[in-house]
VEXPANU-230718 format. One record per residue (C-alpha): residue in one letter; x, y, z. Coordinates in steps of 0.2 Angstrom, whole numbers, padded with zeros to 4 digits, always signed. Layout:
N
AXYZ;...
This chain:
551
M+0381-0006-0175;Y+0368-0012-0160;R+0359-0029-0161;K+0341-0030-0161;T+0337-0044-0145;A+0322-0050-0141;R+0311-0044-0128;R+0310-0054-0114;T+0294-0062-0108;G+0299-0071-0092;G+0300-0089-0090;P+0287-0103-0087;M+0284-0100-0070;A+0279-0082-0076;R+0269-0087-0088;K+0260-0101-0078;Y+0255-0084-0066;R+0248-0075-0082;Y+0237-0090-0087;L+0232-0090-0067;F+0226-0072-0069;L+0219-0072-0082;I+0209-0088-0078;L+0205-0081-0062;C+0196-0063-0070;I+0184-0073-0081;P+0174-0077-0066;F+0177-0062-0058;A+0170-0052-0074;Y+0157-0062-0074;L+0150-0056-0058;L+0153-0038-0062;L+0142-0041-0077;P+0128-0029-0078;L+0110-0038-0073;S+0101-0020-0080;S+0091-0026-0095;K+0079-0017-0107;D+0066-0031-0104;F+0058-0019-0091;S+0057-0004-0100;I+0040+0006-0096;T+0029+0013-0108;V+0014+0024-0108;D-0002+0017-0116;Q-0003+0032-0129;E-0022+0026-0134;M-0027+0025-0119;L-0020+0039-0110;K-0028+0050-0125;R-0045+0044-0120;K-0042+0047-0102;K-0039+0065-0107;E-0053+0068-0117;F-0066+0058-0103;L-0061+0073-0090;S-0060+0086-0103;N-0079+0080-0105;L-0081+0080-0087;R-0075+0095-0083;D-0086+0103-0098;A-0101+0096-0091;A-0098+0102-0073;A-0092+0119-0081;G-0110+0116-0089;E-0120+0115-0073;E-0132+0128-0066;V-0130+0129-0048;E-0142+0123-0038;D-0144+0122-0019;C-0137+0107-0013;K-0119+0104-0018;P-0112+0087-0019;P-0105+0075-0005;N-0087+0081+0002;I-0076+0064+0003;L-0065+0059+0013;I-0055+0046+0015;I-0043+0043+0029;L-0031+0029+0029;A-0019+0018+0042;D-0004+0011+0035;D-0001-0005+0042;L-0014-0005+0054;G-0020-0023+0060;K-0037-0025+0062;T-0037-0031+0079;D-0024-0015+0084;I-0041-0006+0086;S-0054-0007+0099;M-0068-0009+0088;Y-0064-0025+0082;G-0059-0032+0098;G-0042-0024+0101;P-0038-0027+0118;Y-0023-0017+0122;V-0027+0003+0114;K-0043+0011+0115;T-0046+0020+0101;P-0064+0030+0103;H-0064+0042+0089;I-0059+0027+0076;D-0073+0015+0084;A-0084+0030+0084;M-0083+0030+0066;G-0091+0015+0067;E-0105+0017+0079;E-0111+0033+0070;G-0112+0025+0052;V-0105+0005+0045;R-0092-0006+0050;F-0087-0019+0038;T-0080-0037+0047;E-0074-0044+0031;A-0066-0030+0021;Y-0050-0034+0010;C-0037-0027+0002;T-0031-0029-0012;A-0014-0033-0008;P-0006-0035+0009;I+0009-0021+0004;C+0007-0004+0005;A+0007+0003-0012;P+0000-0010-0022;S-0013-0010-0012;R-0015+0010-0014;A-0014+0010-0030;G-0028-0002-0031;L-0042+0009-0020;L-0038+0024-0029;T-0043+0018-0047;G-0055+0007-0041;R-0046-0007-0052;Y-0038-0021-0046;Q-0018-0015-0049;H-0014-0029-0058;R-0026-0023-0074;F-0012-0010-0075;G+0004-0018-0070;F+0006-0012-0052;E+0006-0029-0046;L+0024-0029-0036;Q+0030-0014-0023;P+0039-0003-0032;H+0060-0001-0029;D+0072+0012-0030;R+0086+0000-0031;Y+0089-0019-0038;P+0107-0028-0037;K+0118-0020-0052;N+0128-0035-0055;R+0131-0054-0045;M+0142-0048-0035;E+0133-0036-0028;R+0119-0048-0026;I+0132-0059-0016;I+0135-0044-0006;Y+0116-0041+0000;R+0113-0062+0003;L+0129-0061+0014;I+0122-0046+0023;L+0104-0052+0024;L+0111-0068+0032;G+0101-0074+0046;E+0086-0063+0043;N+0069-0067+0032;W+0073-0056+0019;V+0078-0067+0002;V+0086-0058-0012;S+0079-0062-0028;D+0089-0074-0038;A+0085-0064-0056;S+0093-0066-0072;S+0090-0047-0075;F+0084-0032-0065;P+0077-0012-0070;R+0089-0001-0077;Q+0088+0016-0067;C+0079+0024-0083;D+0066+0010-0081;I+0067+0011-0062;E+0062+0032-0062;Q+0047+0026-0070;Q+0038+0015-0059;G+0023+0023-0053;L+0007+0023-0054;P+0001+0025-0075;P-0001+0041-0081;S-0013+0031-0092;E-0024+0027-0076;I-0039+0038-0069;T-0037+0042-0050;L-0051+0047-0039;G-0042+0063-0037;E-0041+0067-0056;L-0060+0060-0058;L-0065+0073-0043;Q-0056+0087-0048;S-0063+0087-0066;M-0081+0087-0058;G-0076+0104-0050;Y-0069+0097-0031;V-0055+0105-0024;T-0044+0091-0020;G-0029+0088-0008;I-0018+0075-0003;I-0011+0073+0016;G+0002+0061+0020;K+0011+0047+0013;W+0008+0045-0007;H+0019+0030-0012;L+0014+0030-0031;G+0030+0037-0039;T+0043+0050-0034;E+0047+0055-0052;E+0038+0073-0060;P+0025+0062-0069;F+0016+0051-0056;V+0017+0066-0039;P+0002+0070-0032;N+0002+0085-0039;N+0002+0078-0055;R-0013+0065-0052;G-0026+0076-0048;F-0022+0084-0030;D-0024+0103-0028;Y-0016+0102-0015;Q-0001+0093-0006;Y+0006+0089+0012;G+0019+0075+0016;F+0031+0062+0007;Y+0032+0052-0010;E+0042+0037-0004;A+0034+0021+0009;F+0041+0031+0023;S+0047+0045+0032;L+0052+0050+0050;Y+0039+0055+0062;A+0052+0068+0070;A+0069+0071+0073;I+0080+0057+0081;D+0087+0069+0094;D+0072+0076+0096;P+0072+0076+0117;D+0052+0075+0118;I+0052+0060+0106;V+0053+0041+0111;N+0062+0032+0097;H+0063+0013+0095;R+0073+0003+0082;H+0069-0012+0075;D+0086-0024+0070;H+0084-0030+0052;F+0089-0022+0036;A+0074-0012+0030;N+0073-0002+0046;R+0089+0004+0047;Y+0087+0009+0029;I+0073+0018+0036;W+0081+0026+0049;R+0097+0031+0038;T+0086+0038+0024;G+0077+0049+0036;R+0069+0063+0028;T+0080+0065+0013;G+0075+0063-0005;A+0057+0054-0008;S+0054+0054+0011;A+0058+0075+0014;I+0040+0083+0019;R+0035+0092+0004;R+0021+0105+0002;N+0017+0105-0015;H+0033+0100-0023;Q+0043+0112-0012;V+0053+0104+0005;I+0050+0110+0020;D+0054+0110+0039;E+0043+0100+0049;D+0046+0101+0068;E+0027+0094+0074;Y+0027+0075+0077;L+0022+0071+0062;T+0005+0060+0064;T-0002+0076+0073;A+0004+0087+0059;I-0004+0077+0046;A-0020+0080+0057;R-0017+0100+0057;E-0015+0099+0040;A-0031+0091+0037;V-0041+0104+0047;Q-0034+0116+0039;F-0038+0111+0023;I-0055+0107+0028;R-0058+0125+0037;E-0053+0134+0020;H-0066+0124+0010;S-0079+0120+0019;D-0088+0131+0006;V-0086+0121-0009;P-0085+0103-0012;F-0069+0095-0007;F-0060+0078-0010;L-0049+0076+0004;Y-0035+0058+0004;V-0027+0057+0023;P-0017+0043+0023;F-0006+0044+0039;S+0010+0034+0039;A+0005+0029+0056;P+0010+0015+0065;H+0022+0011+0050;T+0040+0009+0054;P+0051+0018+0061;F+0042+0018+0078;Q+0042+0034+0086;V+0032+0044+0096;T+0031+0058+0108;R+0035+0055+0126;E+0017+0061+0131;Y+0010+0045+0122;F+0023+0034+0127;D+0019+0039+0145;M+0001+0034+0141;F+0006+0015+0141;S+0018+0014+0155;H+0011-0001+0161;V+0017-0012+0145;Q+0034-0019+0148;D+0039-0023+0132;R+0047-0008+0125;N+0041-0012+0107;K+0024-0015+0110;R+0022+0002+0119;V+0029+0014+0107;Y+0017+0004+0095;Y+0003+0006+0105;A+0006+0025+0110;M+0008+0027+0090;I-0010+0020+0088;K-0016+0031+0103;A-0009+0044+0094;L-0016+0042+0077;D-0032+0041+0086;D-0031+0058+0091;A-0027+0062+0077;V-0042+0054+0067;G-0054+0063+0082;I-0046+0083+0078;I-0050+0076+0059;L-0067+0073+0063;E-0072+0086+0075;A-0066+0100+0062;V-0080+0091+0050;Q-0091+0096+0064;E-0085+0110+0067;Q-0089+0117+0049;G-0106+0110+0048;L-0101+0097+0038;D-0107+0080+0047;E-0121+0077+0034;H-0115+0080+0018;T-0098+0071+0020;L-0094+0055+0013;I-0081+0048+0025;F-0071+0032+0026;F-0060+0024+0037;A-0047+0008+0034;S-0031+0004+0034;D-0020-0002+0018;N-0016-0021+0024;G-0013-0029+0041;G-0002-0027+0054;A+0016-0028+0052;T+0019-0045+0061;Y+0038-0043+0058;T+0040-0031+0069;G+0037-0040+0085;A+0022-0026+0089;T+0007-0035+0084;E+0000-0052+0079;N-0017-0048+0070;A-0022-0062+0084;P-0034-0070+0082;L-0031-0068+0062;K-0017-0078+0055;G+0000-0071+0048;G+0000-0052+0044;K+0008-0041+0029;F+0017-0048+0017;S+0004-0064+0019;Y-0013-0068+0010;F-0017-0077+0027;E-0033-0066+0034;G-0022-0057+0046;G-0012-0049+0031;L-0029-0044+0019;N-0045-0045+0030;V-0043-0026+0037;P-0052-0013+0047;F-0064-0004+0036;M-0078+0009+0042;M-0088+0022+0034;R-0100+0037+0036;W-0112+0050+0033;K-0124+0054+0044;G-0140+0057+0038;N-0139+0045+0021;I-0133+0029+0031;D-0140+0022+0047;P-0128+0023+0062;G-0123+0006+0070;I-0125-0005+0054;I-0113-0020+0056;Y-0109-0025+0037;D-0104-0044+0037;N-0102-0048+0016;P-0086-0047+0009;V-0080-0031+0002;S-0065-0022-0004;L-0055-0007-0001;M-0059-0002-0022;D-0076-0001-0017;I-0071+0019-0009;F-0068+0023-0027;M-0086+0018-0033;T-0093+0026-0020;S-0088+0042-0021;V-0090+0042-0038;I-0109+0038-0038;A-0112+0048-0022;A-0105+0063-0029;S-0118+0059-0045;G-0099+0055-0057;Y-0100+0044-0071;L-0084+0030-0077;P-0077+0029-0096;D-0081+0013-0105;D-0064+0011-0111;R-0058+0000-0096;V-0063-0012-0082;Y-0069-0007-0064;D-0069-0019-0050;G-0076-0008-0037;V-0094-0007-0030;D-0105+0007-0026;L-0109+0002-0008;I-0123+0013-0004;P-0136+0001-0011;F-0130-0014-0003;L-0130-0005+0015;K-0149+0003+0012;G-0155-0015+0007;T-0161-0007-0009;R-0147-0020-0017;E-0148-0039-0013;G-0131-0051-0013;S-0115-0046-0010;P-0105-0035-0018;H-0090-0046-0022;E-0094-0064-0024;T-0076-0069-0028;L-0060-0058-0023;L-0043-0063-0030;W-0025-0059-0027;R-0010-0058-0037;A+0010-0058-0032;D+0023-0065-0043;Y+0020-0084-0039;N+0009-0079-0025;R-0010-0083-0028;A-0027-0082-0019;I-0044-0083-0019;R-0059-0079-0010;Q-0076-0087-0017;G-0090-0088-0005;A-0086-0094+0011;W-0070-0103+0002;K-0053-0096+0002;C-0038-0104-0009;I-0018-0098-0007;I-0007-0102-0019;D+0013-0106-0020;A+0017-0107-0038;H+0034-0110-0037;E+0030-0125-0026;G+0015-0131-0032;A+0007-0128-0016;A-0012-0123-0011;E-0020-0122+0005;L-0038-0123+0007;Y-0050-0114+0020;N-0070-0112+0024;L-0068-0095+0033;E-0087-0098+0038;L-0081-0111+0047;D-0064-0108+0051;K-0060-0088+0050;V-0041-0090+0059;E-0037-0105+0044;F-0031-0117+0056;M-0038-0133+0045;N-0031-0134+0029;Q-0043-0144+0019;S-0034-0144+0002;D-0031-0165+0005;I-0051-0168+0006;N-0059-0154-0008;T-0048-0156-0022;E-0064-0153-0033;I-0066-0134-0024;I-0048-0132-0026;K-0048-0134-0046;E-0064-0123-0046;L-0056-0109-0040;E-0040-0112-0048;D-0049-0111-0064;A-0058-0094-0059;L-0039-0088-0056;R-0034-0093-0071;R-0049-0084-0081;W-0044-0068-0069;E-0028-0066-0076;N-0033-0069-0093;G-0037-0051-0091;L-0021-0044-0083;M-0004-0037-0088;P+0013-0044-0081;P+0021-0034-0068;L+0029-0017-0076;W+0041-0020-0064;P+0050-0038-0056;K+0052-0043-0034;V+0066-0039-0028;M+0066-0051-0013;D+0055-0063-0005;Y+0049-0062+0012;R+0051-0078+0023;F+0040-0082+0040;T+0036-0097+0048;I+0016-0101+0056;E+0015-0117+0065;G+0032-0123+0057;V+0028-0120+0039;D+0038-0109+0028;Y+0031-0097+0017;F+0036-0084+0004;F+0031-0069-0001;A+0037-0057-0018;I+0041-0042-0014;
């Protein structure tokens, strides 16, 4: 008969190690708990989407019922640079690169001296430009991201990787789920300039950088553009890295390393109407080539062509031909940057020449602008004499080059000094095309033509406002207030007397600060919360003071 014996479980020392193991597992499990949350679920405003569809349908019906007239509506051409500082071009006093083709826009039309983007960062700025509305009204307040920390352990790893850099990973307790990340884009309920003009009978095209959503509902062919060439992401390579005719310059920070690793894969691939293609030509030149072809093919019909170049956004790549033009520049970083701007200027010249060749000069309303200020973190530009740059609410980040030309309709050589916004491109284009807008949403852009012709007095914008998470700013008349809500700090500048924002007057003009803060709060009452959160903050230092901007 067998005797049943108790199973040995070890002595006191073994039990001690088991307890220790269990104790250690608790914090480890905590570090691995997912940070994804349903709080960032994105839903489409179905009622607003329905009204949008009805409005565009009515536009199409109206366009179809119109009798053919001798004069067709004007073509609309928007040329947008990426991260081009105001003083990077010679029209605004830039000393390093001569940009005669871009300058010609201002000489033959109007040069705006006080033009502002709606965000000092790519995607939100473009959302405001293409809708004519503050992007905060529909939740596109922050830069969209394709990656967030999945858990606390991953966040710790990211922070360790970024030690010593100016990028600080967010300490938020939750982030979007993958399914919600895929819904980050320009909401389908919003009406783009492409959708509106397309419904009015325009042939529409986008050639270059999109950056307003990478999934199917958000891509250009589904947002009002008949033709698309370029890429969906924030960046793409200008050429193959190993091309012997290309000069590469890499920046040693994590964002740029990510760009070089990504190359032309995923949403950074070059596409033509959804189809990924191979492109051997230097991208800035290729964008000009595609724009010229579009203009030639549609010269006999009204067209809307949006040409958002990627230059001079990183990665820094340029052909050796342009690089050799700046042999006098010893700093390789700046030499490549200047060469990229020169290539951009020539590309703009090629496009303007095509408009002229087709006899469309007096029948094409043309805009040129940059989406935000120069990226000072590259070390290639300073936006001097303006303060700050991309990722800041100082003038170097918000005050951008902006020109407009419509031969025969706008007098040449106008210098316009009142504040304007890139949102005004939308409204000016719609009115020029004899279009109209729905009455179910607020539009913030203004038709600039009456101000330029002198038929309307005053300033297009008495007040301009900005918000990105805890960052706030407002310009009202000469006064500009910049607020960091996290720190409870405010800076106040009189831009008429102090355009370089050197003299902070917050201590001696508290009543003005209160007035501007009240105006900001009233504006914020009509805004949506951001549809997605920041993933990090960018830290920059000016005159010994650290500033942070939510990205």
